[in-house]
C-alpha positions, -999 to +999 in steps of 0.1 A: -647-422-324-640-387-327-606-384-348-604-346-345-572-334-329-567-305-305-537-280-303-506-299-303-481-271-312-478-262-275-475-298-262-451-302-235-447-266-230-465-246-202-481-212-206-449-188-210-446-158-187-445-135-218-458-140-254-442-169-273-435-143-301-414-122-280-390-151-273-361-162-297-377-195-305-411-179-312-393-155-337-376-185-353-408-203-355-427-174-373-397-169-397-397-207-405-435-206-411-432-176-432-403-192-452-427-221-461-455-196-471-429-176-493-416-210-510-452-221-520-463-186-532-432-180-551-436-214-570-469-200-585-452-171-602-416-178-605-418-197-637-439-172-657-410-151-671-389-183-678-418-197-700-403-184-736-368-200-726-386-234-715-405-233-747-373-228-771-350-253-751-376-280-749-392-273-783-426-272-763-459-261-783-478-231-770-507-254-758-483-276-739-465-244-724-497-231-707-498-261-686-464-251-668-480-227-648-514-243-648-504-276-636-492-264-603-524-243-601-546-273-608-532-296-579-525-269-556-561-258-556-575-292-561-557-309-532-558-281-508-588-290-488-575-329-485-541-315-473-555-292-446-577-320-433-549-345-433-529-319-414-555-320-386-558-358-386-524-371-392-504-344-375-494-310-389-455-317-385-458-348-404-479-334-433-456-302-434-425-326-438-441-346-464-451-318-485-417-303-483-400-335-495-426-337-524-419-301-536-381-307-533-380-339-553-405-328-577-387-297-584-353-315-589-369-337-615-385-308-632-351-291-633-337-319-652-367-323-676-359-330-711-394-329-724-430-312-719-443-341-703-417-346-675-419-308-668-456-306-666-456-339-643-432-322-619-454-290-618-484-312-609-463-330-582-452-295-570-487-284-566-496-315-545-467-307-522-478-272-518-512-283-509-498-304-481-474-276-470-494-245-468-522-255-448-503-273-424-480-244-419-508-218-413-525-241-388-494-245-368-490-207-369-528-201-356-524-229-330-490-218-318-495-180-311-522-170-288-555-154-299-553-117-298-524-093-305-498-120-307-516-138-333-527-109-352-490-098-354-479-133-365-507-133-391-499-100-403-463-110-410-474-142-426-498-124-449-472-098-457-449-126-468-476-140-489-482-107-507-444-103-512-439-138-527-461-132-556-440-101-567-406-114-556-413-146-576-415-125-608-382-108-600-364-140-591-376-156-623-362-130-643-328-130-624-326-166-627-337-170-663-313-144-676-285-157-653-278-194-648-308-203-670-345-213-666-339-247-649-328-227-618-364-216-612-368-253-603-334-260-587-338-233-562-365-254-544-346-284-534-318-261-519-346-241-499-364-274-488-327-287-475-328-257-453-363-258-443-365-295-431-339-294-402-355-262-390-389-279-390-376-308-367-357-282-346-386-257-340-419-275-346-428-298-316-436-336-326-471-346-333-489-365-305-502-401-312-532-398-333-564-417-331-571-444-355-576-435-392-603-462-398-631-437-400-614-414-425-640-400-450-627-417-483-657-407-502-655-370-493-620-371-502-625-383-536-656-362-543-641-330-529-608-334-544-624-345-576-648-317-577-620-290-570-598-305-596-624-305-624-634-270-614-599-256-616-595-273-649-626-261-663-615-224-656-580-229-669-593-244-701-624-222-707-606-193-725-592-217-753-621-240-754-645-212-753-669-204-725-699-216-744-683-248-760-699-281-751-668-293-736-667-263-712-701-266-700-698-303-695-666-297-673-685-271-652-715-293-649-692-322-638-677-300-610-710-289-600-723-325-596-692-337-578-693-307-554-731-312-547-724-350-541-695-338-517-718-316-496-743-343-495-718-368-481-704-344-456-739-338-442-745-375-438-710-387-428-705-389-390-666-382-396-666-358-425-635-345-445-652-308-443-673-305-410-698-281-422-702-267-388-672-248-394-692-225-413-710-214-383-679-195-372-692-160-377-680-144-407-656-173-418-675-178-451-675-142-460-639-139-454-633-170-477-655-153-504-639-119-500-603-136-505-617-155-536-629-122-552-599-102-542-575-126-556-594-128-589-590-091-592-554-087-581-540-117-600-549-096-632-523-070-623-493-094-622-504-113-652-513-084-675-488-060-666-461-085-670-473-090-706-476-053-711-441-045-700-427-073-721-448-073-753-456-036-754-427-018-737-400-042-747-389-049-711-364-078-706-372-107-680-350-090-654-364-054-660-400-067-658-391-085-624-373-055-611-405-033-619-423-051-590-396-045-563-413-013-551-445-031-549-428-056-525-417-028-501-451-014-503-467-047-493-444-052-464-450-017-451-487-021-454-486-057-438-469-042-409-491-013-402-523-034-409-514-061-384-512-033-358-543-016-367-566-045-367-556-052-332-576-021-324-602-020-350-606-058-360-601-071-395-633-058-412-622-022-418-587-032-428-603-055-454-627-030-468-601-001-469-575-024-484-597-036-511-609+000-520-572+012-521-561-017-542-592-011-565-581+026-570-545+015-579-559-010-605-581+015-620-550+040-623-531+011-640-560+002-662-551+037-680-516+025-693-510+040-727-492+023-757-462+045-752-461+043-714-431+048-690-424+031-660-422+062-634-452+081-648-477+053-658-468+022-638-451+031-605-478+051-590-505+025-596-482-003-584-474+016-550-513+023-545-520-014-551-492-024-529-506-007-498-542-023-506-527-058-511-508-057-479-539-048-460-563-073-477-540-102-471-535-093-434-573-088-430-586-118-448-561-141-433-570-129-397-608-131-402-607-165-420-588-180-390-605-162-361-624-184-335-617-217-353-612-247-329-576-259-329-588-293-343-600-276-373-573-251-379-558-269-407-592-271-425-596-235-420-563-226-435-570-249-465-604-233-472-587-199-472-559-211-495-584-231-517-606-200-520-575-179-532-564-205-557-599-208-572-601-171-572-567-168-591-579-194-617-613-177-620-595-143-624-572-156-651-600-172-671-623-142-670-598-115-676-578-133-702-611-138-721-621-101-717-585-089-729-582-114-758-616-107-771-612-071-771-575-073-785-589-095-814-618-071-821-593-043-825-567-064-846-597-074-870-602-038-874-566-033-884-555-016-852-515-019-846-507-048-824-492-027-796-524-007-794-546-037-796-528-054-769-527-024-745-563-017-751-571-053-742-550-051-710-567-019-699-602-037-701-588-065-682-573-044-654-604-022-651-625-054-645-600-064-618-607-031-600-644-036-601-638-069-585-619-056-557-649-032-550-671-063-548-645-078-526-648-047-503-687-049-502-686-087-492-658-079-466-685-059-449-698-093-439-666-107-423-661-112-386-646-082-367-631-098-334-602-079-321-602-092-285-607-129-278-618-137-314-650-149-328-671-179-318-695-201-335-732-188-339-760-204-324 
């Protein structure tokens, strides 16, 4: 039995006389879906500035503290593929609601945490909730708005919000940490979920009755999720354990074995979790790889510039967050322009141009001095990166969802977001190792601490700019439909 499902988001609604996005309901639906994306992306960055306060309040060790951000990344990336496929099979609204409830409850528990174990457990659960929410929301978007200019505009807004959220999360984290306290970086989620849930039931059509679930690919779910979890875990732990350590090698080998077994299972299973035929959509694989490499490069900017501003320039948490506000504006402007441009040019030129612009901005930031100033040394590079970041988000999101059948929209959304999360983990692991190695070498040579840290950050940011050049080259292989969308190759 074929348990794939078709487009349910327009169920019971005839083709409108005008684009759905131009109606009040269409605008509200897009706003709701973007709010979901904002919530999930913010959760990945909002806790970073609060980490020192969490450590002192809960008496958490440095080793335990790293798992507060990493735990979310681990389950978010690990369960993303499963979450996307469940959205296709069980119903997108059902899975979206489930994920929203999970995030709300786990955040409430985390906000009241009295020790590291409860806090880290709550972050693990948050990641699972986000892995259910995000692919469900994105697949609702791609099956609700018509292929062509309407969907390009909707994806442009979605991608712009995703780019904004990473920067806004740092700002909100600083405001909340210095204001009501670090626990509110978690307490804001239940409040947001309480607003999202009624809107979901009001705006998103109910899911049709699904086919029996008897043929669900249990083996593929275990192998795929297990492989992603082990891979992300290995990437997160590699800088501390050492890339050449026996434990790190064993973890990467275990991930490789699980992923290979997953691919073999998917080839043989008549009802696979990941139908490999989806990769016949022209340019889809290239779009996902481009997103992975671009995220690996861009994550370096937020991580290392935050450390630079706080540990070298002496910025407070709220000053650090405020420093990213101009970037938020730039991302929003770039996303809006890019969504209109790709309607005429297709996503490929937007991706390539955006990655090259972001690379130039990161290169400029890689020249930050020990005694740097915000206006002279940070703001110019941040603004250049913001324009490239907005374009990359819009272009990759559009290319990775173009031409995908409605019954596999959740899967396509999950693939894109999983690649971005793996890219984030990969970038942090590689660039942290580069920065730490160079800084330790300089400290051993008796260099002052601020100088050693800054030069390490410089090297990491420079490597990030190189990654973005690589993303631009891979982006040349993405699909470039700007009419009716891409189709499967023969």
